[in-house]
SETIGU-846453 format. One record per atom (N, C-alpha, C, O): x, y, z; residue in one letter. Coordinates in steps of 0.2 Angstrom, whole numbers, padded with zeros to 4 digits, always signed. Atoms other than C-alpha are relative to their C-alpha. Example, Ala and Ser with C-alpha at 12.3 -4.5 7.8 and 13.67 -1.06 7.14 Angstrom:
residues 2
+0004-0006+0000A;+0062-0022+0039A;+0004+0006+0000A;+0009+0005+0003A;-0004-0006-0001S;+0068-0005+0036S;-0004+0005+0003S;-0001+0011+0004S;
This chain:
residues 66
+0007+0002+0001X;-0196-0049+0508X;-0004+0006-0003X;-0002+0012-0002X;+0003-0005+0004X;-0207-0040+0496X;-0007+0002+0003X;-0011-0002+0005X;+0006-0002-0003X;-0221-0029+0503X;-0003+0005-0005X;+0000+0010-0006X;+0002-0005+0005X;-0232-0020+0490X;-0002+0007+0003X;-0004+0007+0009X;+0002-0007-0003X;-0236-0001+0492X;-0007+0000+0001X;-0011-0004-0001X;+0007+0000-0002X;-0252+0004+0500X;-0005+0002-0006X;-0010-0001-0007X;+0004-0002+0006X;-0258+0012+0483X;-0002-0006-0004X;-0007-0007-0007X;+0001+0006+0004X;-0256-0005+0475X;-0005-0004+0003X;-0009-0008-0001X;+0005+0004-0004X;-0267-0014+0488X;-0007+0003-0001X;-0012-0001-0002X;+0007-0002+0001X;-0281-0002+0485X;-0003-0001-0007X;-0009-0002-0007X;+0002+0002+0006X;-0282-0006+0467X;-0003-0007-0001X;-0007-0009-0005X;+0002+0007+0000X;-0284-0025+0471X;-0007-0001+0002X;-0010-0006+0001X;+0007+0001-0003X;-0301-0022+0480X;-0005-0003-0004X;-0005-0004-0010X;+0005+0004+0003X;-0316-0032+0477X;-0004+0004-0004X;-0006+0010-0003X;+0004-0003+0004X;-0327-0028+0463X;-0007+0000+0003X;-0009-0005+0006X;+0006+0000-0003X;-0345-0023+0467X;-0005-0006-0004X;-0002-0009-0008X;+0004+0005+0003X;-0360-0034+0462X;-0002+0001-0007X;-0004-0003-0011X;+0002-0002+0006X;-0364-0024+0447X;-0007+0002+0000X;-0011+0002+0005X;+0007-0002+0001X;-0381-0018+0440X;-0004-0005-0003X;-0010-0003-0004X;+0004+0005+0003X;-0387-0033+0431X;-0003-0005+0005X;+0000-0008+0009X;+0004+0005-0004X;-0401-0044+0439X;-0003-0005-0005X;-0005-0003-0011X;+0004+0005+0004X;-0410-0059+0432X;-0007+0001+0002X;-0009+0001+0008X;+0007-0001+0000X;-0428-0057+0429X;-0004-0006-0004X;-0001-0009-0008X;+0004+0004+0004X;-0442-0068+0423X;-0005+0004-0004X;-0008+0009-0002X;+0005-0003+0004X;-0453-0063+0408X;-0005-0005-0001X;-0004-0011-0003X;+0005+0005+0000X;-0470-0071+0409X;-0005+0002-0006X;-0006+0008-0007X;+0004-0001+0006X;-0481-0073+0394X;-0007+0002+0002X;-0009+0000+0007X;+0007-0002-0001X;-0498-0065+0393X;-0005-0005-0002X;-0011-0004-0001X;+0004+0004+0004X;-0505-0079+0383X;+0000-0008+0003X;-0004-0012+0002X;+0000+0007-0002X;-0499-0095+0392X;+0005+0000+0007X;+0007+0006+0009X;-0004+0000-0006X;-0489-0100+0408X;+0008+0000-0002X;+0012+0000+0003X;-0007+0000+0002X;-0472-0100+0398X;+0004+0006+0003X;+0001+0012+0003X;-0004-0006-0002X;-0458-0089+0405X;+0007-0001-0003X;+0010-0006-0004X;-0007-0001+0002X;-0441-0083+0399X;+0004+0002+0006X;+0001+0006+0010X;-0004-0002-0006X;-0427-0080+0411X;+0006+0004-0004X;+0010+0002-0008X;-0005-0004+0004X;-0416-0065+0405X;+0003+0005+0006X;+0001+0005+0011X;-0003-0005-0004X;-0404-0052+0413X;-0001+0007-0003X;-0002+0008-0009X;+0001-0006+0002X;-0407-0034+0413X;+0004+0005+0004X;+0006+0003+0010X;-0004-0004-0003X;-0397-0019+0418X;-0005+0005+0004X;-0008+0009+0001X;+0005-0004-0004X;-0407-0011+0433X;+0001+0007-0001X;-0003+0011+0000X;-0001-0007+0000X;-0398+0006+0431X;-0003+0003-0006X;-0005+0009-0006X;+0003-0003+0006X;-0403+0008+0413X;-0007+0000-0001X;-0010+0004-0004X;+0007+0001+0000X;-0420+0001+0414X;-0003-0001+0007X;-0005-0007+0008X;+0002+0001-0006X;-0427+0004+0431X;-0008-0002+0001X;-0010-0006+0005X;+0007+0002+0000X;-0446+0001+0426X;+0000-0007-0003X;+0005-0010-0005X;+0001+0007+0002X;-0453-0016+0422X;+0000-0001-0008X;-0003+0004-0011X;+0000+0001+0007X;-0450-0023+0405X;-0006-0003-0003X;-0010-0007+0000X;+0005+0003+0004X;-0463-0027+0392X;+0002-0001-0007X;+0003+0004-0011X;-0003+0001+0006X;-0456-0036+0377X;-0005-0005-0004X;-0008-0009-0001X;+0003+0005+0004X;-0464-0045+0362X;+0005-0005-0002X;+0010-0004-0006X;-0005+0005+0002X;-0456-0062+0360X;-0004-0006-0002X;-0011-0006-0002X;+0003+0006+0002X;-0460-0079+0353X;-0002-0005+0006X;+0002-0006+0010X;+0002+0005-0005X;-0471-0091+0364X;-0001-0007-0003X;-0005-0007-0007X;+0000+0006+0004X;-0468-0109+0359X;-0007-0004+0002X;-0009-0009-0002X;+0006+0004-0002X;-0484-0115+0369X;-0006+0002-0005X;-0009-0002-0007X;+0005-0002+0004X;-0496-0104+0358X;+0002+0000-0007X;-0002+0001-0012X;-0003+0000+0007X;-0484-0104+0343X;-0001+0007-0003X;-0003+0007-0009X;+0001-0007+0003X;-0486-0085+0341X;+0005+0005+0004X;+0008+0003+0009X;-0003-0005-0004X;-0477-0069+0346X;-0005+0004+0004X;-0010+0006+0002X;+0004-0003-0004X;-0485-0062+0361X;+0004+0005+0005X;+0010+0005+0005X;-0003-0004-0004X;-0481-0049+0374X;+0002-0004+0007X;-0002-0007+0010X;-0003+0002-0006X;-0470-0054+0389X;+0001+0005+0005X;+0004+0010+0003X;-0001-0006-0005X;-0471-0044+0405X;+0005-0003+0006X;+0005-0009+0007X;-0004+0002-0006X;-0458-0044+0419X;-0003-0002+0006X;-0008+0002+0008X;+0003+0002-0007X;-0462-0053+0435X;+0006-0002+0004X;+0011-0005+0002X;-0006+0001-0005X;-0450-0054+0450X;-0001-0006+0004X;+0004-0007+0008X;
């Protein structure tokens, strides 16, 4: 019967959850929201991105809301 070495079993261990989380970006001009993923380790502060808002049909600032 085959039994793997102890060092082999350590390599199989479960992976962590990772650093990516799903956030919502809310428009400053309408109730429209985008759902995006961000790396919490690289950008710990809240995001503020200019994206297209289909409700107002313009590019507006979207702010992160949790």
